[in-house]
C-alpha positions as CSV (number, residue, x, y, z in Angstrom):
1,M,2.5,19.9,25.7
2,K,5.8,18.0,25.9
3,P,7.4,17.8,22.3
4,G,7.0,14.6,20.2
5,R,10.1,12.8,19.0
6,F,10.7,10.9,15.8
7,I,12.8,7.8,16.1
8,T,13.8,5.5,13.3
9,L,15.4,2.1,13.3
10,E,17.8,1.1,10.3
11,G,19.8,-1.7,9.2
12,G,20.1,-4.4,6.6
13,E,18.0,-7.5,6.3
14,G,17.6,-9.9,9.2
15,V,19.1,-7.7,11.9
16,G,15.7,-7.5,13.8
17,K,14.5,-4.1,13.1
18,S,10.8,-5.1,13.1
19,T,11.2,-7.0,16.4
20,Q,13.1,-4.2,18.1
21,A,10.7,-1.5,16.8
22,K,7.8,-3.2,18.7
23,A,10.0,-3.8,21.7
24,L,11.1,-0.1,21.8
25,A,7.6,1.3,21.4
26,A,6.5,-1.0,24.3
27,A,9.4,0.2,26.5
28,L,8.6,3.8,25.7
29,R,4.9,3.3,26.6
30,A,6.0,1.8,29.8
31,R,7.6,5.1,30.6
32,G,4.3,6.8,30.0
33,L,4.9,8.1,26.4
34,D,2.1,8.0,23.7
35,V,3.8,6.1,20.9
36,V,2.9,5.7,17.2
37,E,4.5,2.5,15.6
38,T,4.9,2.7,11.8
39,R,7.1,1.5,8.9
40,E,8.5,2.2,5.6
41,P,7.7,1.7,2.9
42,G,4.0,2.1,4.1
43,G,2.5,3.9,7.3
44,S,-0.3,5.7,5.5
45,D,-2.9,4.6,3.0
46,G,-1.1,5.9,-0.1
47,A,2.3,4.7,1.1
48,E,1.0,1.2,1.7
49,A,-0.3,1.0,-1.7
50,I,3.1,1.9,-3.0
51,R,4.7,-0.7,-0.7
52,R,3.0,-3.5,-2.5
53,L,4.5,-2.2,-5.8
54,L,8.0,-2.0,-4.3
55,L,8.1,-5.3,-2.4
56,E,6.0,-7.7,-4.6
57,G,7.3,-9.3,-7.9
58,A,10.6,-10.2,-9.4
59,V,13.9,-8.8,-8.3
60,D,14.3,-6.8,-11.5
61,R,10.7,-5.4,-11.5
62,W,12.0,-1.9,-11.0
63,N,15.4,-0.5,-11.7
64,A,17.2,1.7,-8.9
65,R,15.9,5.0,-10.4
66,A,12.3,3.9,-10.3
67,E,12.6,2.4,-6.8
68,A,14.1,5.7,-5.5
69,L,11.1,7.7,-7.0
70,L,8.6,5.3,-5.5
71,F,10.1,5.3,-2.2
72,A,10.3,9.2,-2.1
73,A,6.6,9.3,-3.2
74,A,5.6,6.9,-0.4
75,R,7.7,8.7,2.0
76,A,6.1,12.1,1.2
77,D,2.6,10.8,2.0
78,H,3.9,9.0,5.1
79,V,5.4,12.2,6.5
80,A,2.5,14.4,5.7
81,R,-0.3,12.1,6.8
82,T,1.1,10.1,9.6
83,I,4.6,11.3,11.1
84,R,4.3,15.1,11.2
85,P,0.7,15.1,12.6
86,A,1.8,12.7,15.4
87,I,4.9,14.7,16.2
88,E,2.9,17.9,16.3
89,A,0.4,16.3,18.6
90,G,3.2,15.6,21.1
91,R,3.5,11.9,20.4
92,W,6.6,9.8,19.8
93,V,6.9,8.0,16.4
94,V,8.9,4.7,16.1
95,C,9.4,4.0,12.5
96,D,11.0,0.8,11.0
97,R,13.1,2.3,8.2
98,F,13.2,5.9,6.8
99,L,15.5,7.9,4.4
100,D,18.7,6.3,5.5
101,S,17.4,3.1,3.9
102,S,16.9,4.7,0.6
103,I,20.4,6.3,0.9
104,A,21.9,2.9,1.7
105,Y,20.1,0.7,-0.8
106,Q,19.4,2.9,-3.8
107,G,22.0,5.5,-3.2
108,G,24.9,3.4,-2.1
109,A,24.3,-0.2,-2.9
110,D,22.8,0.5,-6.4
111,G,25.0,3.4,-7.1
112,L,22.7,6.3,-7.5
113,G,24.6,8.5,-4.9
114,D,23.6,10.1,-1.7
115,E,22.8,13.5,-3.1
116,A,20.2,12.2,-5.7
117,I,18.3,10.5,-2.9
118,R,18.5,13.6,-0.5
119,T,17.3,15.7,-3.4
120,L,14.2,13.5,-3.9
121,H,13.7,13.7,-0.2
122,A,14.0,17.5,-0.2
123,I,11.3,17.7,-2.8
124,G,8.9,15.1,-1.4
125,S,9.3,15.6,2.3
126,A,11.0,19.0,2.8
127,G,14.2,17.3,4.1
128,Y,12.4,16.1,7.3
129,L,14.8,14.0,9.4
130,P,14.4,11.9,12.6
131,D,15.4,13.2,16.0
132,R,17.4,10.0,16.5
133,T,18.3,7.0,14.2
134,L,19.2,3.7,15.6
135,L,21.3,1.7,13.3
136,L,21.1,-2.1,14.2
137,D,24.5,-3.5,13.0
138,M,25.6,-7.2,12.6
139,P,27.8,-9.1,10.1
140,V,25.7,-9.8,7.0
141,F,26.4,-13.6,7.3
142,D,25.1,-13.6,11.0
143,A,22.0,-11.7,9.8
144,A,21.3,-14.2,7.1
145,F,21.9,-17.1,9.4
146,R,19.5,-15.6,12.0
147,Q,16.8,-15.4,9.3
148,A,17.4,-19.0,8.1
149,E,17.4,-20.4,11.7
150,A,14.1,-18.6,12.3
151,G,12.6,-20.1,9.1
152,I,12.1,-16.8,7.4
153,A,12.1,-17.1,3.6
154,N,13.3,-14.4,1.3
155,S,9.8,-12.9,0.9
156,D,10.4,-9.7,-0.9
157,R,12.4,-8.2,-3.7
158,F,15.1,-6.8,-1.6
159,E,15.6,-10.0,0.6
160,K,16.2,-11.9,-2.7
161,R,19.1,-9.7,-3.8
162,D,22.5,-11.4,-3.8
163,E,25.1,-11.4,-0.9
164,A,27.4,-8.7,-2.6
165,F,24.3,-6.3,-2.7
166,H,23.7,-6.8,1.0
167,D,27.5,-6.3,1.7
168,R,27.2,-3.0,-0.1
169,V,24.1,-2.0,1.8
170,A,25.9,-2.8,5.2
171,E,28.9,-0.7,4.1
172,S,26.7,2.2,3.1
173,F,24.9,2.2,6.4
174,R,28.1,2.3,8.2
175,R,29.4,5.2,6.1
176,I,26.1,7.1,6.7
177,A,26.4,6.6,10.4
178,A,30.0,7.8,10.4
179,Q,28.9,11.1,8.6
180,E,26.1,11.8,11.1
181,P,27.3,10.7,14.6
182,V,24.9,13.0,16.5
183,R,21.7,11.8,14.9
184,I,22.7,8.2,14.1
185,R,23.8,5.9,16.9
186,T,25.2,2.4,15.9
187,I,23.7,-0.4,18.1
188,N,25.3,-3.9,18.3
189,A,22.4,-6.1,17.2
190,Q,23.9,-9.3,18.4
191,G,22.7,-10.9,21.7
192,S,19.2,-11.4,23.2
193,P,16.3,-9.2,22.1
194,R,16.1,-7.9,25.6
195,E,19.8,-6.9,25.6
196,V,19.4,-5.2,22.2
197,T,16.3,-3.3,23.4
198,A,18.3,-2.1,26.5
199,R,20.9,-0.7,24.2
200,L,18.3,1.2,22.2
201,I,16.8,2.7,25.3
202,E,20.4,3.7,26.4
203,A,21.0,5.4,23.0
204,L,17.8,7.5,23.6
205,A,18.7,8.6,27.1
206,D,19.2,12.2,26.2
207,L,15.9,12.5,24.6
208,L,13.7,10.8,27.2
209,P,11.8,13.1,29.5
């Protein structure tokens, strides 16, 4: 049996992660791969229940520490019930967000620190990491304009945070990518969806059968 692979897409709000996750999954299936599409928070029954707690309500519903704990709990269930079984069965998993989002949002933008988030991940998910992380990168202003042009309202607690917060998120993602250049590949998210998908496939070339 060919080995499964775990691929994550990361980035701030409005960079096109959800669209590109679907497009990437379709492109991998066209190559004959068995692909599972999933997301965070969510991806398993328990994690989807926690997703509603995290995304709904007022911006200040949870503080950063509570958010970090909830994300870690959701991720633990997601890894145990969805991701690991799929990988062990030889499938490819394409996930919209994973650990790096917690590091960028709660660890970086909210100031908890990388090590606190990694410690929670070590406890909840035994430190499990993707084979490849694709960081979709574009200026925060352009991402916000893209959302507005598409008529996408700020629908969850994180999208409603102020511009300074999203600037800190973007800077945190770039810092994380610089620290792990083998696992994390930064992808220019500007251009047509088809052009961006082609860049994602190129960044996976060494993993493709």
